[in-house]
C-alpha positions in Angstrom: 35.0 -4.1 -133.9 35.7 -7.4 -135.5 39.3 -8.8 -135.7 38.7 -9.8 -139.3 37.2 -7.3 -141.6 35.9 -8.0 -145.1 35.1 -5.1 -147.4 33.7 -5.4 -150.8 35.4 -3.1 -153.2 33.8 -3.8 -156.7 34.9 -7.4 -157.5 37.8 -7.1 -154.9 37.3 -8.4 -151.3 39.8 -6.5 -149.0 40.5 -8.8 -146.2 42.0 -7.0 -143.3 43.6 -8.2 -140.0 42.1 -5.7 -137.4 44.2 -5.6 -134.2 46.4 -2.7 -135.0 47.5 -2.2 -131.3 48.5 -5.6 -131.2 50.3 -5.5 -134.3 47.7 -7.9 -135.6 48.9 -10.7 -133.6 46.7 -13.5 -133.3 43.5 -13.6 -131.1 41.1 -16.6 -130.7 38.6 -14.6 -132.9 41.2 -13.6 -135.4 42.7 -17.3 -135.6 39.2 -18.8 -136.2 38.1 -16.2 -138.7 41.0 -17.2 -140.9 39.9 -20.6 -141.0 36.5 -19.8 -142.9 37.2 -16.5 -144.7 38.6 -17.9 -148.0 35.5 -20.2 -148.3 32.9 -17.5 -147.4 34.7 -15.0 -150.0 34.7 -17.5 -152.5 31.2 -18.3 -152.3 30.4 -14.8 -153.1 29.3 -14.8 -156.9 30.6 -10.9 -157.4 34.0 -11.7 -155.6 37.0 -12.3 -158.2 40.0 -11.2 -156.1 41.2 -11.2 -152.5 43.9 -8.4 -151.1 45.0 -9.4 -147.7 46.6 -6.8 -145.5 47.1 -5.6 -141.7 45.5 -2.5 -140.3 48.1 -0.3 -138.6 51.8 -0.6 -139.1 51.9 -4.3 -139.1 50.8 -6.9 -141.2 50.9 -9.6 -138.4 53.2 -9.9 -135.3 52.2 -13.6 -135.5 51.6 -15.5 -132.1 50.1 -14.2 -129.0 51.8 -15.0 -125.9 48.3 -15.6 -123.8 47.4 -18.1 -126.6 50.7 -19.5 -126.5 50.6 -20.2 -122.6 47.0 -21.6 -122.9 48.1 -23.9 -125.6 50.8 -25.0 -123.5 48.5 -26.0 -120.5 45.3 -27.1 -122.2 45.5 -30.2 -124.5 42.1 -29.6 -125.9 42.6 -26.0 -126.9 45.8 -27.2 -128.3 44.1 -29.7 -130.7 41.8 -26.9 -131.6 44.6 -24.5 -132.3 46.5 -27.1 -134.7 43.1 -27.9 -136.4 42.6 -24.3 -137.2 46.1 -23.8 -138.6 45.5 -26.7 -140.9 42.4 -25.1 -142.2 43.8 -21.9 -142.6 46.6 -23.5 -144.9 44.2 -25.4 -146.8 41.9 -23.0 -147.2 44.2 -20.6 -148.5 45.7 -23.1 -151.1 42.4 -24.3 -152.2 40.5 -20.9 -152.5 39.7 -20.4 -156.2 40.3 -16.5 -156.2 43.7 -15.2 -156.5 45.0 -13.9 -153.0 47.1 -10.8 -153.2 49.1 -10.2 -149.8 49.8 -6.3 -149.4 52.7 -6.8 -146.4 52.4 -3.2 -144.9 54.9 -3.9 -142.0 56.1 -7.0 -140.3 55.2 -10.3 -141.0 56.1 -12.6 -138.3 55.5 -16.4 -137.7 51.9 -17.2 -138.8 51.7 -13.5 -140.2 54.9 -14.9 -142.5 52.9 -17.8 -143.4 50.0 -16.0 -144.6 52.1 -13.9 -147.1 53.9 -17.1 -148.1 50.7 -18.7 -149.1 49.3 -16.1 -150.9 49.5 -16.1 -154.8 51.0 -12.6 -155.5 53.0 -10.4 -152.7 53.7 -6.8 -152.8 55.7 -5.8 -149.8 56.3 -2.2 -148.5 60.0 -0.9 -148.5 60.0 -1.0 -144.7 58.6 -4.1 -144.2 60.2 -7.5 -143.3 59.3 -11.3 -143.1 60.2 -13.8 -140.3 59.5 -17.1 -139.2 61.0 -17.3 -135.4 59.1 -20.7 -134.6 62.4 -22.3 -133.5 63.7 -19.4 -131.6 60.8 -20.0 -129.3 61.0 -23.6 -129.3 58.3 -24.6 -132.0 58.5 -26.4 -134.9 57.8 -24.2 -138.0 54.7 -26.3 -138.9 52.3 -24.0 -139.6 53.2 -23.0 -143.3 57.0 -22.2 -143.5 58.3 -25.8 -143.5 55.6 -26.5 -146.0 55.9 -23.3 -148.8 59.3 -21.9 -147.9 61.4 -24.8 -149.9 59.2 -24.4 -152.8 60.0 -20.6 -153.1 63.5 -20.6 -152.2 65.1 -24.0 -152.3 66.0 -26.3 -149.5 69.2 -24.9 -148.3 67.8 -21.4 -148.0 64.7 -22.4 -146.5 66.4 -24.2 -143.7 68.7 -21.2 -143.2 65.6 -19.0 -142.9 63.7 -21.2 -140.4 66.5 -22.5 -138.5 67.8 -18.9 -137.4 64.5 -16.9 -138.0 66.3 -13.7 -139.0 64.3 -11.2 -140.7 64.1 -10.9 -144.5 64.0 -7.5 -145.7 61.7 -6.4 -148.7 64.4 -6.1 -150.9 65.8 -9.5 -150.1 62.2 -11.1 -150.1 61.9 -10.1 -153.9 65.4 -11.3 -154.6 64.9 -14.5 -153.1 61.3 -15.0 -154.7 59.4 -14.8 -151.6 57.9 -11.6 -152.8 56.9 -10.2 -156.3 57.8 -6.6 -155.9 59.0 -3.8 -153.2 56.4 -0.7 -153.2 56.6 2.4 -151.2 54.5 2.0 -148.3 52.5 5.1 -149.0 51.7 3.4 -152.4 51.4 -0.2 -151.4 47.5 -0.4 -150.9 46.9 1.7 -154.2 49.3 -1.0 -156.1 47.6 -3.8 -154.5 44.2 -2.6 -155.4 45.4 -1.8 -159.1 46.9 -5.2 -159.4 43.7 -7.0 -158.2 41.8 -4.9 -160.6 43.9 -6.3 -163.5 43.2 -9.8 -162.4 39.4 -9.0 -161.9 39.5 -8.2 -165.5 40.8 -11.4 -166.7 38.8 -14.4 -167.8 37.7 -15.8 -164.3 37.7 -19.4 -165.2 40.9 -19.4 -167.0 42.6 -17.5 -163.9 41.0 -20.0 -161.1 41.9 -23.2 -163.2 45.5 -21.8 -163.6 45.7 -21.1 -160.0 44.6 -24.5 -159.1 47.1 -26.2 -161.6 49.8 -24.3 -160.2 48.9 -25.0 -156.9 49.0 -28.7 -157.3 52.7 -28.4 -156.6 51.5 -27.2 -153.1 48.8 -29.9 -153.0 51.6 -32.5 -153.4 53.6 -30.8 -150.7 50.6 -30.7 -148.3 50.0 -34.4 -148.9 53.4 -35.3 -147.5 54.5 -32.4 -145.3 51.8 -30.5 -143.9 50.3 -33.3 -141.5 53.8 -34.3 -139.9 54.9 -30.6 -139.8 51.7 -29.7 -137.7 51.7 -32.7 -135.2 55.4 -31.9 -134.9 54.6 -28.2 -133.9 51.6 -29.7 -131.6 54.2 -31.8 -129.7 56.6 -28.9 -129.1 53.7 -26.6 -128.1 54.1 -28.3 -124.4 57.9 -28.9 -124.7 60.0 -27.6 -121.9 62.2 -25.4 -124.3 59.2 -23.5 -125.5 57.8 -23.1 -122.2 61.0 -21.6 -120.9 61.2 -19.3 -124.1 57.8 -17.8 -123.8 58.2 -17.3 -120.1 61.6 -15.5 -120.6 59.8 -13.4 -123.2 57.0 -12.5 -121.1 59.6 -11.5 -118.1 61.5 -9.4 -120.2 58.5 -7.5 -121.4 57.4 -7.1 -117.8 60.8 -5.2 -117.0 60.5 -2.8 -119.5 
């Protein structure tokens, strides 16, 4: 079974992160798949809207500690990982189709960035978002530093990125990170209903409006994205990050 599954539902393309037993944490296949899926779906002449979600009880737990360990030691793999992160971000921002995230459970690290980079966010009442890059010794380069200040302002963005604390569904809506809270058992129904409403709109007007609004993100990408990604790359083999990952792996082994 593929780690990333795309299903056609009329004019809607349902994109599902499909590692439910691992809480949809990244695998090499999933990370690579997220670099190209936006262009692939946009090239489908019948597609009008994308709904992004995670199978199982999580949206995405973000990083995979096996990958983190390899990134620490393998410079070529580290460069590839950063290049893929760059392509995921630019792919989402420049995807002409509107992207709705249906955040069905925890959205952490890159999972949080995927939600933040979406055009509209519906979040289950039991779900939360968090960006704990700094807590594990990494720069929050793959999305958080780029988009959070535009959504919540500089001061609040710094608090969320520095401390990496969980943002509840209600707080996500209150601070402008999500559009609405939905009971978990109604989440996909509401997401698909919203997607249907968007799909019924004049396609060119919708796409060009997204492009126009995202020029704000394009400006941020032109100045913030590359320094942030390169700073994250440099912390991927920093002693503080290596020690933090080793500590987490050891604590899990003792359970």
